[in-house]
N, CA, C, O and CB atoms as a CASP TS submission, in Angstrom:
PFRMAT TS
TARGET T0000
AUTHOR 0000-0000-0000
METHOD Language model
MODEL 1
PARENT N/A
ATOM      1  N   MET     1     -41.546   5.958  -5.572  1.00  0.00           N
ATOM      2  CA  MET     1     -40.156   6.337  -5.354  1.00  0.00           C
ATOM      3  C   MET     1     -40.080   7.865  -5.334  1.00  0.00           C
ATOM      4  O   MET     1     -40.540   8.537  -6.257  1.00  0.00           O
ATOM      5  CB  MET     1     -39.217   5.733  -6.462  1.00  0.00           C
ATOM      6  N   THR     2     -39.505   8.381  -4.290  1.00  0.00           N
ATOM      7  CA  THR     2     -39.394   9.830  -4.178  1.00  0.00           C
ATOM      8  C   THR     2     -38.148  10.316  -4.897  1.00  0.00           C
ATOM      9  O   THR     2     -37.281   9.531  -5.281  1.00  0.00           O
ATOM     10  CB  THR     2     -39.365  10.263  -2.704  1.00  0.00           C
ATOM     11  N   LEU     3     -38.081  11.614  -5.068  1.00  0.00           N
ATOM     12  CA  LEU     3     -36.921  12.220  -5.729  1.00  0.00           C
ATOM     13  C   LEU     3     -35.648  11.960  -4.932  1.00  0.00           C
ATOM     14  O   LEU     3     -34.580  11.724  -5.497  1.00  0.00           O
ATOM     15  CB  LEU     3     -37.133  13.733  -5.911  1.00  0.00           C
ATOM     16  N   ARG     4     -35.781  12.008  -3.641  1.00  0.00           N
ATOM     17  CA  ARG     4     -34.626  11.775  -2.770  1.00  0.00           C
ATOM     18  C   ARG     4     -34.059  10.367  -2.966  1.00  0.00           C
ATOM     19  O   ARG     4     -32.844  10.186  -3.038  1.00  0.00           O
ATOM     20  CB  ARG     4     -35.017  11.986  -1.299  1.00  0.00           C
ATOM     21  N   THR     5     -34.927   9.396  -3.049  1.00  0.00           N
ATOM     22  CA  THR     5     -34.514   8.011  -3.247  1.00  0.00           C
ATOM     23  C   THR     5     -33.880   7.831  -4.620  1.00  0.00           C
ATOM     24  O   THR     5     -32.881   7.125  -4.756  1.00  0.00           O
ATOM     25  CB  THR     5     -35.710   7.065  -3.085  1.00  0.00           C
ATOM     26  N   ALA     6     -34.450   8.460  -5.629  1.00  0.00           N
ATOM     27  CA  ALA     6     -33.913   8.352  -6.987  1.00  0.00           C
ATOM     28  C   ALA     6     -32.519   8.956  -7.069  1.00  0.00           C
ATOM     29  O   ALA     6     -31.626   8.376  -7.685  1.00  0.00           O
ATOM     30  CB  ALA     6     -34.845   9.042  -7.992  1.00  0.00           C
ATOM     31  N   VAL     7     -32.327  10.121  -6.449  1.00  0.00           N
ATOM     32  CA  VAL     7     -31.012  10.772  -6.446  1.00  0.00           C
ATOM     33  C   VAL     7     -30.010   9.896  -5.703  1.00  0.00           C
ATOM     34  O   VAL     7     -28.868   9.751  -6.140  1.00  0.00           O
ATOM     35  CB  VAL     7     -31.090  12.183  -5.794  1.00  0.00           C
ATOM     36  N   PHE     8     -30.428   9.314  -4.588  1.00  0.00           N
ATOM     37  CA  PHE     8     -29.548   8.431  -3.832  1.00  0.00           C
ATOM     38  C   PHE     8     -29.128   7.234  -4.675  1.00  0.00           C
ATOM     39  O   PHE     8     -27.955   6.859  -4.676  1.00  0.00           O
ATOM     40  CB  PHE     8     -30.237   7.959  -2.549  1.00  0.00           C
ATOM     41  N   CYS     9     -30.072   6.631  -5.393  1.00  0.00           N
ATOM     42  CA  CYS     9     -29.760   5.465  -6.235  1.00  0.00           C
ATOM     43  C   CYS     9     -28.783   5.832  -7.347  1.00  0.00           C
ATOM     44  O   CYS     9     -27.873   5.061  -7.653  1.00  0.00           O
ATOM     45  CB  CYS     9     -31.047   4.882  -6.841  1.00  0.00           C
ATOM     46  N   VAL    10     -28.965   7.000  -7.952  1.00  0.00           N
ATOM     47  CA  VAL    10     -28.057   7.436  -9.018  1.00  0.00           C
ATOM     48  C   VAL    10     -26.659   7.669  -8.465  1.00  0.00           C
ATOM     49  O   VAL    10     -25.673   7.248  -9.070  1.00  0.00           O
ATOM     50  CB  VAL    10     -28.581   8.719  -9.689  1.00  0.00           C
ATOM     51  N   VAL    11     -26.568   8.335  -7.320  1.00  0.00           N
ATOM     52  CA  VAL    11     -25.261   8.598  -6.707  1.00  0.00           C
ATOM     53  C   VAL    11     -24.607   7.288  -6.267  1.00  0.00           C
ATOM     54  O   VAL    11     -23.399   7.117  -6.427  1.00  0.00           O
ATOM     55  CB  VAL    11     -25.408   9.558  -5.499  1.00  0.00           C
ATOM     56  N   LEU    12     -25.386   6.377  -5.721  1.00  0.00           N
ATOM     57  CA  LEU    12     -24.855   5.081  -5.300  1.00  0.00           C
ATOM     58  C   LEU    12     -24.313   4.305  -6.496  1.00  0.00           C
ATOM     59  O   LEU    12     -23.218   3.748  -6.424  1.00  0.00           O
ATOM     60  CB  LEU    12     -25.940   4.262  -4.584  1.00  0.00           C
ATOM     61  N   LEU    13     -25.059   4.261  -7.585  1.00  0.00           N
ATOM     62  CA  LEU    13     -24.599   3.559  -8.783  1.00  0.00           C
ATOM     63  C   LEU    13     -23.335   4.202  -9.358  1.00  0.00           C
ATOM     64  O   LEU    13     -22.433   3.501  -9.818  1.00  0.00           O
ATOM     65  CB  LEU    13     -25.705   3.540  -9.843  1.00  0.00           C
ATOM     66  N   ALA    14     -23.270   5.531  -9.332  1.00  0.00           N
ATOM     67  CA  ALA    14     -22.071   6.220  -9.815  1.00  0.00           C
ATOM     68  C   ALA    14     -20.871   5.894  -8.932  1.00  0.00           C
ATOM     69  O   ALA    14     -19.767   5.688  -9.438  1.00  0.00           O
ATOM     70  CB  ALA    14     -22.302   7.744  -9.857  1.00  0.00           C
ATOM     71  N   ALA    15     -21.077   5.845  -7.625  1.00  0.00           N
ATOM     72  CA  ALA    15     -19.981   5.521  -6.699  1.00  0.00           C
ATOM     73  C   ALA    15     -19.505   4.087  -6.903  1.00  0.00           C
ATOM     74  O   ALA    15     -18.302   3.828  -6.888  1.00  0.00           O
ATOM     75  CB  ALA    15     -20.428   5.726  -5.238  1.00  0.00           C
ATOM     76  N   ILE    16     -20.435   3.156  -7.092  1.00  0.00           N
ATOM     77  CA  ILE    16     -20.059   1.759  -7.331  1.00  0.00           C
ATOM     78  C   ILE    16     -19.307   1.632  -8.645  1.00  0.00           C
ATOM     79  O   ILE    16     -18.330   0.889  -8.734  1.00  0.00           O
ATOM     80  CB  ILE    16     -21.304   0.851  -7.341  1.00  0.00           C
ATOM     81  N   ALA    17     -19.759   2.357  -9.670  1.00  0.00           N
ATOM     82  CA  ALA    17     -19.083   2.313 -10.971  1.00  0.00           C
ATOM     83  C   ALA    17     -17.669   2.877 -10.859  1.00  0.00           C
ATOM     84  O   ALA    17     -16.726   2.301 -11.403  1.00  0.00           O
ATOM     85  CB  ALA    17     -19.889   3.100 -12.029  1.00  0.00           C
ATOM     86  N   PHE    18     -17.516   3.995 -10.162  1.00  0.00           N
ATOM     87  CA  PHE    18     -16.194   4.601  -9.994  1.00  0.00           C
ATOM     88  C   PHE    18     -15.276   3.678  -9.206  1.00  0.00           C
ATOM     89  O   PHE    18     -14.103   3.536  -9.551  1.00  0.00           O
ATOM     90  CB  PHE    18     -16.309   5.961  -9.290  1.00  0.00           C
ATOM     91  N   PHE    19     -15.790   3.050  -8.154  1.00  0.00           N
ATOM     92  CA  PHE    19     -14.995   2.125  -7.352  1.00  0.00           C
ATOM     93  C   PHE    19     -14.557   0.934  -8.196  1.00  0.00           C
ATOM     94  O   PHE    19     -13.399   0.521  -8.140  1.00  0.00           O
ATOM     95  CB  PHE    19     -15.792   1.648  -6.124  1.00  0.00           C
ATOM     96  N   SER    20     -15.478   0.386  -8.973  1.00  0.00           N
ATOM     97  CA  SER    20     -15.144  -0.757  -9.819  1.00  0.00           C
ATOM     98  C   SER    20     -14.078  -0.393 -10.842  1.00  0.00           C
ATOM     99  O   SER    20     -13.152  -1.167 -11.084  1.00  0.00           O
ATOM    100  CB  SER    20     -16.391  -1.275 -10.528  1.00  0.00           C
ATOM    101  N   TYR    21     -14.209   0.784 -11.441  1.00  0.00           N
ATOM    102  CA  TYR    21     -13.217   1.247 -12.410  1.00  0.00           C
ATOM    103  C   TYR    21     -11.847   1.397 -11.749  1.00  0.00           C
ATOM    104  O   TYR    21     -10.834   1.004 -12.327  1.00  0.00           O
ATOM    105  CB  TYR    21     -13.658   2.586 -13.035  1.00  0.00           C
ATOM    106  N   SER    22     -11.814   1.957 -10.553  1.00  0.00           N
ATOM    107  CA  SER    22     -10.546   2.151  -9.841  1.00  0.00           C
ATOM    108  C   SER    22      -9.907   0.820  -9.477  1.00  0.00           C
ATOM    109  O   SER    22      -8.695   0.659  -9.616  1.00  0.00           O
ATOM    110  CB  SER    22     -10.764   2.985  -8.577  1.00  0.00           C
ATOM    111  N   VAL    23     -10.701  -0.132  -9.016  1.00  0.00           N
ATOM    112  CA  VAL    23     -10.168  -1.454  -8.679  1.00  0.00           C
ATOM    113  C   VAL    23      -9.637  -2.131  -9.933  1.00  0.00           C
ATOM    114  O   VAL    23      -8.578  -2.757  -9.903  1.00  0.00           O
ATOM    115  CB  VAL    23     -11.251  -2.333  -8.009  1.00  0.00           C
ATOM    116  N   HIS    24     -10.368  -2.007 -11.033  1.00  0.00           N
ATOM    117  CA  HIS    24      -9.922  -2.611 -12.296  1.00  0.00           C
ATOM    118  C   HIS    24      -8.574  -2.027 -12.734  1.00  0.00           C
ATOM    119  O   HIS    24      -7.685  -2.771 -13.147  1.00  0.00           O
ATOM    120  CB  HIS    24     -10.982  -2.392 -13.403  1.00  0.00           C
ATOM    121  N   ARG    25      -8.419  -0.714 -12.647  1.00  0.00           N
ATOM    122  CA  ARG    25      -7.150  -0.068 -13.012  1.00  0.00           C
ATOM    123  C   ARG    25      -6.021  -0.539 -12.120  1.00  0.00           C
ATOM    124  O   ARG    25      -4.919  -0.802 -12.602  1.00  0.00           O
ATOM    125  CB  ARG    25      -7.276   1.453 -12.929  1.00  0.00           C
ATOM    126  N   LEU    26      -6.276  -0.650 -10.825  1.00  0.00           N
ATOM    127  CA  LEU    26      -5.253  -1.085  -9.876  1.00  0.00           C
ATOM    128  C   LEU    26      -4.829  -2.522 -10.154  1.00  0.00           C
ATOM    129  O   LEU    26      -3.635  -2.817 -10.197  1.00  0.00           O
ATOM    130  CB  LEU    26      -5.766  -0.957  -8.436  1.00  0.00           C
ATOM    131  N   VAL    27      -5.783  -3.405 -10.341  1.00  0.00           N
ATOM    132  CA  VAL    27      -5.461  -4.803 -10.620  1.00  0.00           C
ATOM    133  C   VAL    27      -4.718  -4.912 -11.939  1.00  0.00           C
ATOM    134  O   VAL    27      -3.778  -5.698 -12.053  1.00  0.00           O
ATOM    135  CB  VAL    27      -6.737  -5.665 -10.649  1.00  0.00           C
ATOM    136  N   LYS    28      -5.119  -4.146 -12.929  1.00  0.00           N
ATOM    137  CA  LYS    28      -4.451  -4.166 -14.235  1.00  0.00           C
ATOM    138  C   LYS    28      -2.990  -3.737 -14.113  1.00  0.00           C
ATOM    139  O   LYS    28      -2.111  -4.349 -14.719  1.00  0.00           O
ATOM    140  CB  LYS    28      -5.188  -3.248 -15.227  1.00  0.00           C
ATOM    141  N   SER    29      -2.728  -2.691 -13.332  1.00  0.00           N
ATOM    142  CA  SER    29      -1.339  -2.233 -13.183  1.00  0.00           C
ATOM    143  C   SER    29      -0.512  -3.190 -12.331  1.00  0.00           C
ATOM    144  O   SER    29       0.699  -3.296 -12.525  1.00  0.00           O
ATOM    145  CB  SER    29      -1.308  -0.838 -12.564  1.00  0.00           C
ATOM    146  N   LEU    30      -1.142  -3.881 -11.400  1.00  0.00           N
ATOM    147  CA  LEU    30      -0.401  -4.824 -10.559  1.00  0.00           C
ATOM    148  C   LEU    30      -0.044  -6.105 -11.301  1.00  0.00           C
ATOM    149  O   LEU    30       0.940  -6.761 -10.958  1.00  0.00           O
ATOM    150  CB  LEU    30      -1.209  -5.163  -9.325  1.00  0.00           C
ATOM    151  N   THR    31      -0.816  -6.465 -12.297  1.00  0.00           N
ATOM    152  CA  THR    31      -0.542  -7.699 -13.023  1.00  0.00           C
ATOM    153  C   THR    31       0.403  -7.504 -14.197  1.00  0.00           C
ATOM    154  O   THR    31       0.697  -8.462 -14.912  1.00  0.00           O
ATOM    155  CB  THR    31      -1.823  -8.294 -13.511  1.00  0.00           C
ATOM    156  N   ILE    32       0.883  -6.290 -14.411  1.00  0.00           N
ATOM    157  CA  ILE    32       1.828  -6.030 -15.499  1.00  0.00           C
ATOM    158  C   ILE    32       3.179  -6.687 -15.219  1.00  0.00           C
ATOM    159  O   ILE    32       3.824  -7.207 -16.130  1.00  0.00           O
ATOM    160  CB  ILE    32       2.008  -4.515 -15.701  1.00  0.00           C
ATOM    161  N   GLY    33       3.595  -6.660 -13.976  1.00  0.00           N
ATOM    162  CA  GLY    33       4.920  -7.165 -13.614  1.00  0.00           C
ATOM    163  C   GLY    33       5.085  -8.645 -13.850  1.00  0.00           C
ATOM    164  O   GLY    33       4.108  -9.387 -13.951  1.00  0.00           O
ATOM    165  N   ARG    34       6.323  -9.063 -13.936  1.00  0.00           N
ATOM    166  CA  ARG    34       6.598 -10.478 -14.152  1.00  0.00           C
ATOM    167  C   ARG    34       6.679 -11.197 -12.816  1.00  0.00           C
ATOM    168  O   ARG    34       6.862 -10.571 -11.771  1.00  0.00           O
ATOM    169  CB  ARG    34       7.904 -10.669 -14.948  1.00  0.00           C
ATOM    170  N   LYS    35       6.544 -12.482 -12.857  1.00  0.00           N
ATOM    171  CA  LYS    35       6.594 -13.300 -11.651  1.00  0.00           C
ATOM    172  C   LYS    35       7.992 -13.249 -11.043  1.00  0.00           C
ATOM    173  O   LYS    35       8.996 -13.178 -11.751  1.00  0.00           O
ATOM    174  CB  LYS    35       6.193 -14.758 -11.963  1.00  0.00           C
ATOM    175  N   GLU    36       8.031 -13.287  -9.723  1.00  0.00           N
ATOM    176  CA  GLU    36       9.314 -13.252  -9.027  1.00  0.00           C
ATOM    177  C   GLU    36       9.272 -14.250  -7.878  1.00  0.00           C
ATOM    178  O   GLU    36       8.288 -14.335  -7.144  1.00  0.00           O
ATOM    179  CB  GLU    36       9.637 -11.816  -8.509  1.00  0.00           C
ATOM    180  N   SER    37      10.344 -14.991  -7.738  1.00  0.00           N
ATOM    181  CA  SER    37      10.428 -15.928  -6.628  1.00  0.00           C
ATOM    182  C   SER    37      10.915 -15.175  -5.397  1.00  0.00           C
ATOM    183  O   SER    37      12.063 -14.735  -5.345  1.00  0.00           O
ATOM    184  CB  SER    37      11.372 -17.122  -6.965  1.00  0.00           C
ATOM    185  N   ARG    38      10.050 -15.031  -4.421  1.00  0.00           N
ATOM    186  CA  ARG    38      10.413 -14.292  -3.215  1.00  0.00           C
ATOM    187  C   ARG    38      10.929 -15.198  -2.107  1.00  0.00           C
ATOM    188  O   ARG    38      11.226 -14.734  -1.007  1.00  0.00           O
ATOM    189  CB  ARG    38       9.226 -13.511  -2.715  1.00  0.00           C
ATOM    190  N   LEU    39      11.033 -16.474  -2.395  1.00  0.00           N
ATOM    191  CA  LEU    39      11.522 -17.397  -1.375  1.00  0.00           C
ATOM    192  C   LEU    39      12.996 -17.739  -1.557  1.00  0.00           C
ATOM    193  O   LEU    39      13.550 -18.510  -0.773  1.00  0.00           O
ATOM    194  CB  LEU    39      10.702 -18.665  -1.394  1.00  0.00           C
ATOM    195  N   ASP    40      13.641 -17.172  -2.587  1.00  0.00           N
ATOM    196  CA  ASP    40      15.077 -17.404  -2.746  1.00  0.00           C
ATOM    197  C   ASP    40      15.835 -16.449  -1.823  1.00  0.00           C
ATOM    198  O   ASP    40      15.316 -15.396  -1.454  1.00  0.00           O
ATOM    199  CB  ASP    40      15.519 -17.210  -4.236  1.00  0.00           C
ATOM    200  N   ASN    41      17.030 -16.809  -1.461  1.00  0.00           N
ATOM    201  CA  ASN    41      17.867 -15.995  -0.558  1.00  0.00           C
ATOM    202  C   ASN    41      17.105 -15.614   0.710  1.00  0.00           C
ATOM    203  O   ASN    41      17.099 -14.453   1.121  1.00  0.00           O
ATOM    204  CB  ASN    41      18.354 -14.720  -1.279  1.00  0.00           C
ATOM    205  N   PHE    42      16.475 -16.589   1.309  1.00  0.00           N
ATOM    206  CA  PHE    42      15.636 -16.307   2.473  1.00  0.00           C
ATOM    207  C   PHE    42      16.421 -15.669   3.604  1.00  0.00           C
ATOM    208  O   PHE    42      15.921 -14.750   4.254  1.00  0.00           O
ATOM    209  CB  PHE    42      14.982 -17.578   2.963  1.00  0.00           C
ATOM    210  N   SER    43      17.629 -16.129   3.854  1.00  0.00           N
ATOM    211  CA  SER    43      18.410 -15.595   4.978  1.00  0.00           C
ATOM    212  C   SER    43      18.789 -14.137   4.756  1.00  0.00           C
ATOM    213  O   SER    43      18.722 -13.335   5.687  1.00  0.00           O
ATOM    214  CB  SER    43      19.672 -16.430   5.192  1.00  0.00           C
ATOM    215  N   SER    44      19.187 -13.781   3.532  1.00  0.00           N
ATOM    216  CA  SER    44      19.555 -12.382   3.280  1.00  0.00           C
ATOM    217  C   SER    44      18.320 -11.477   3.303  1.00  0.00           C
ATOM    218  O   SER    44      18.404 -10.331   3.743  1.00  0.00           O
ATOM    219  CB  SER    44      20.280 -12.254   1.925  1.00  0.00           C
ATOM    220  N   ARG    45      17.185 -11.978   2.836  1.00  0.00           N
ATOM    221  CA  ARG    45      15.958 -11.185   2.894  1.00  0.00           C
ATOM    222  C   ARG    45      15.531 -10.961   4.339  1.00  0.00           C
ATOM    223  O   ARG    45      15.111  -9.863   4.705  1.00  0.00           O
ATOM    224  CB  ARG    45      14.832 -11.874   2.109  1.00  0.00           C
ATOM    225  N   LEU    46      15.639 -11.998   5.153  1.00  0.00           N
ATOM    226  CA  LEU    46      15.285 -11.864   6.567  1.00  0.00           C
ATOM    227  C   LEU    46      16.214 -10.885   7.264  1.00  0.00           C
ATOM    228  O   LEU    46      15.768 -10.088   8.089  1.00  0.00           O
ATOM    229  CB  LEU    46      15.334 -13.227   7.268  1.00  0.00           C
ATOM    230  N   LYS    47      17.498 -10.935   6.943  1.00  0.00           N
ATOM    231  CA  LYS    47      18.467 -10.014   7.526  1.00  0.00           C
ATOM    232  C   LYS    47      18.133  -8.576   7.151  1.00  0.00           C
ATOM    233  O   LYS    47      18.193  -7.680   7.994  1.00  0.00           O
ATOM    234  CB  LYS    47      19.888 -10.367   7.069  1.00  0.00           C
ATOM    235  N   ASN    48      17.778  -8.352   5.871  1.00  0.00           N
ATOM    236  CA  ASN    48      17.393  -7.005   5.437  1.00  0.00           C
ATOM    237  C   ASN    48      16.172  -6.497   6.185  1.00  0.00           C
ATOM    238  O   ASN    48      16.128  -5.331   6.578  1.00  0.00           O
ATOM    239  CB  ASN    48      17.119  -6.992   3.941  1.00  0.00           C
ATOM    240  N   VAL    49      15.186  -7.351   6.386  1.00  0.00           N
ATOM    241  CA  VAL    49      13.995  -6.940   7.123  1.00  0.00           C
ATOM    242  C   VAL    49      14.364  -6.553   8.549  1.00  0.00           C
ATOM    243  O   VAL    49      13.907  -5.531   9.062  1.00  0.00           O
ATOM    244  CB  VAL    49      12.944  -8.063   7.128  1.00  0.00           C
ATOM    245  N   LEU    50      15.189  -7.371   9.182  1.00  0.00           N
ATOM    246  CA  LEU    50      15.546  -7.087  10.573  1.00  0.00           C
ATOM    247  C   LEU    50      16.375  -5.815  10.694  1.00  0.00           C
ATOM    248  O   LEU    50      16.173  -5.025  11.616  1.00  0.00           O
ATOM    249  CB  LEU    50      16.313  -8.261  11.170  1.00  0.00           C
ATOM    250  N   VAL    51      17.315  -5.612   9.756  1.00  0.00           N
ATOM    251  CA  VAL    51      18.204  -4.452   9.849  1.00  0.00           C
ATOM    252  C   VAL    51      17.496  -3.166   9.431  1.00  0.00           C
ATOM    253  O   VAL    51      17.582  -2.155  10.128  1.00  0.00           O
ATOM    254  CB  VAL    51      19.443  -4.666   8.983  1.00  0.00           C
ATOM    255  N   ILE    52      16.799  -3.200   8.298  1.00  0.00           N
ATOM    256  CA  ILE    52      16.206  -1.969   7.772  1.00  0.00           C
ATOM    257  C   ILE    52      14.875  -1.649   8.436  1.00  0.00           C
ATOM    258  O   ILE    52      14.665  -0.517   8.870  1.00  0.00           O
ATOM    259  CB  ILE    52      16.015  -2.080   6.270  1.00  0.00           C
ATOM    260  N   ALA    53      13.975  -2.618   8.523  1.00  0.00           N
ATOM    261  CA  ALA    53      12.646  -2.337   9.051  1.00  0.00           C
ATOM    262  C   ALA    53      12.630  -2.238  10.576  1.00  0.00           C
ATOM    263  O   ALA    53      12.139  -1.255  11.131  1.00  0.00           O
ATOM    264  CB  ALA    53      11.682  -3.408   8.599  1.00  0.00           C
ATOM    265  N   PHE    54      13.161  -3.244  11.246  1.00  0.00           N
ATOM    266  CA  PHE    54      13.094  -3.238  12.704  1.00  0.00           C
ATOM    267  C   PHE    54      14.270  -2.520  13.343  1.00  0.00           C
ATOM    268  O   PHE    54      14.121  -1.934  14.415  1.00  0.00           O
ATOM    269  CB  PHE    54      13.028  -4.648  13.219  1.00  0.00           C
ATOM    270  N   GLY    55      15.426  -2.550  12.713  1.00  0.00           N
ATOM    271  CA  GLY    55      16.597  -1.877  13.256  1.00  0.00           C
ATOM    272  C   GLY    55      16.652  -0.402  12.908  1.00  0.00           C
ATOM    273  O   GLY    55      17.455   0.339  13.476  1.00  0.00           O
ATOM    274  N   GLN    56      15.805   0.036  11.977  1.00  0.00           N
ATOM    275  CA  GLN    56      15.737   1.443  11.569  1.00  0.00           C
ATOM    276  C   GLN    56      17.109   1.964  11.136  1.00  0.00           C
ATOM    277  O   GLN    56      17.524   3.046  11.551  1.00  0.00           O
ATOM    278  CB  GLN    56      15.189   2.302  12.716  1.00  0.00           C
ATOM    279  N   LYS    57      17.805   1.199  10.307  1.00  0.00           N
ATOM    280  CA  LYS    57      19.155   1.555   9.881  1.00  0.00           C
ATOM    281  C   LYS    57      19.170   2.905   9.151  1.00  0.00           C
ATOM    282  O   LYS    57      20.036   3.740   9.414  1.00  0.00           O
ATOM    283  CB  LYS    57      19.731   0.457   8.974  1.00  0.00           C
ATOM    284  N   LYS    58      18.231   3.120   8.252  1.00  0.00           N
ATOM    285  CA  LYS    58      18.212   4.368   7.493  1.00  0.00           C
ATOM    286  C   LYS    58      17.784   5.551   8.350  1.00  0.00           C
ATOM    287  O   LYS    58      18.179   6.688   8.096  1.00  0.00           O
ATOM    288  CB  LYS    58      17.287   4.240   6.300  1.00  0.00           C
ATOM    289  N   LEU    59      16.986   5.278   9.353  1.00  0.00           N
ATOM    290  CA  LEU    59      16.514   6.360  10.215  1.00  0.00           C
ATOM    291  C   LEU    59      17.650   6.930  11.061  1.00  0.00           C
ATOM    292  O   LEU    59      17.655   8.120  11.374  1.00  0.00           O
ATOM    293  CB  LEU    59      15.385   5.863  11.119  1.00  0.00           C
ATOM    294  N   LEU    60      18.589   6.103  11.424  1.00  0.00           N
ATOM    295  CA  LEU    60      19.645   6.539  12.332  1.00  0.00           C
ATOM    296  C   LEU    60      20.895   7.040  11.606  1.00  0.00           C
ATOM    297  O   LEU    60      21.966   7.117  12.209  1.00  0.00           O
ATOM    298  CB  LEU    60      20.018   5.408  13.249  1.00  0.00           C
ATOM    299  N   ARG    61      20.774   7.382  10.316  1.00  0.00           N
ATOM    300  CA  ARG    61      21.931   7.935   9.607  1.00  0.00           C
ATOM    301  C   ARG    61      22.327   9.288  10.178  1.00  0.00           C
ATOM    302  O   ARG    61      23.512   9.591  10.316  1.00  0.00           O
ATOM    303  CB  ARG    61      21.632   8.066   8.112  1.00  0.00           C
ATOM    304  N   GLU    62      21.320  10.104  10.511  1.00  0.00           N
ATOM    305  CA  GLU    62      21.599  11.381  11.173  1.00  0.00           C
ATOM    306  C   GLU    62      21.325  11.159  12.660  1.00  0.00           C
ATOM    307  O   GLU    62      20.177  10.954  13.054  1.00  0.00           O
ATOM    308  CB  GLU    62      20.714  12.576  10.577  1.00  0.00           C
ATOM    309  N   PRO    63      22.357  11.197  13.474  1.00  0.00           N
ATOM    310  CA  PRO    63      22.223  10.741  14.861  1.00  0.00           C
ATOM    311  C   PRO    63      21.146  11.463  15.680  1.00  0.00           C
ATOM    312  O   PRO    63      20.302  10.804  16.288  1.00  0.00           O
ATOM    313  CB  PRO    63      23.531  10.900  15.549  1.00  0.00           C
ATOM    314  N   LEU    64      21.156  12.774  15.710  1.00  0.00           N
ATOM    315  CA  LEU    64      20.227  13.484  16.587  1.00  0.00           C
ATOM    316  C   LEU    64      18.790  13.367  16.089  1.00  0.00           C
ATOM    317  O   LEU    64      17.899  12.996  16.852  1.00  0.00           O
ATOM    318  CB  LEU    64      20.622  14.956  16.698  1.00  0.00           C
ATOM    319  N   ALA    65      18.560  13.679  14.818  1.00  0.00           N
ATOM    320  CA  ALA    65      17.196  13.611  14.267  1.00  0.00           C
ATOM    321  C   ALA    65      16.701  12.169  14.270  1.00  0.00           C
ATOM    322  O   ALA    65      15.531  11.917  14.561  1.00  0.00           O
ATOM    323  CB  ALA    65      17.152  14.190  12.827  1.00  0.00           C
ATOM    324  N   GLY    66      17.573  11.227  13.952  1.00  0.00           N
ATOM    325  CA  GLY    66      17.180   9.827  13.938  1.00  0.00           C
ATOM    326  C   GLY    66      16.785   9.328  15.305  1.00  0.00           C
ATOM    327  O   GLY    66      15.813   8.585  15.440  1.00  0.00           O
ATOM    328  N   LEU    67      17.523   9.724  16.316  1.00  0.00           N
ATOM    329  CA  LEU    67      17.209   9.300  17.673  1.00  0.00           C
ATOM    330  C   LEU    67      15.882   9.857  18.125  1.00  0.00           C
ATOM    331  O   LEU    67      15.097   9.156  18.763  1.00  0.00           O
ATOM    332  CB  LEU    67      18.301   9.725  18.629  1.00  0.00           C
ATOM    333  N   MET    68      15.616  11.135  17.796  1.00  0.00           N
ATOM    334  CA  MET    68      14.331  11.721  18.173  1.00  0.00           C
ATOM    335  C   MET    68      13.180  10.997  17.475  1.00  0.00           C
ATOM    336  O   MET    68      12.160  10.714  18.103  1.00  0.00           O
ATOM    337  CB  MET    68      14.302  13.220  17.829  1.00  0.00           C
ATOM    338  N   HIS    69      13.332  10.695  16.190  1.00  0.00           N
ATOM    339  CA  HIS    69      12.298   9.982  15.467  1.00  0.00           C
ATOM    340  C   HIS    69      12.130   8.558  15.999  1.00  0.00           C
ATOM    341  O   HIS    69      11.013   8.042  16.061  1.00  0.00           O
ATOM    342  CB  HIS    69      12.623   9.955  13.982  1.00  0.00           C
ATOM    343  N   PHE    70      13.217   7.939  16.374  1.00  0.00           N
ATOM    344  CA  PHE    70      13.167   6.584  16.907  1.00  0.00           C
ATOM    345  C   PHE    70      12.322   6.538  18.176  1.00  0.00           C
ATOM    346  O   PHE    70      11.508   5.631  18.350  1.00  0.00           O
ATOM    347  CB  PHE    70      14.584   6.065  17.190  1.00  0.00           C
ATOM    348  N   PHE    71      12.515   7.529  19.074  1.00  0.00           N
ATOM    349  CA  PHE    71      11.777   7.521  20.323  1.00  0.00           C
ATOM    350  C   PHE    71      10.326   7.936  20.147  1.00  0.00           C
ATOM    351  O   PHE    71       9.473   7.570  20.955  1.00  0.00           O
ATOM    352  CB  PHE    71      12.443   8.426  21.313  1.00  0.00           C
ATOM    353  N   ILE    72      10.038   8.696  19.098  1.00  0.00           N
ATOM    354  CA  ILE    72       8.637   9.038  18.818  1.00  0.00           C
ATOM    355  C   ILE    72       7.916   7.809  18.399  1.00  0.00           C
ATOM    356  O   ILE    72       6.720   7.862  18.113  1.00  0.00           O
ATOM    357  CB  ILE    72       8.515  10.122  17.738  1.00  0.00           C
TER
END
């Protein structure tokens, strides 16, 4: 095993360890919240998606800037 290979293995193991630690922290913070039923009020949720996400309701509050952003 050459020095180059040994350094690569150490860096690879450190990167895998850091990635695993980051994933663990993310999963831990995501599981803190309580369960929520996202299938209730389906019609109002669908309306919000259509109006806010696809209709860009918040984007068009300022007419000129909103229109320019809409066309971009």
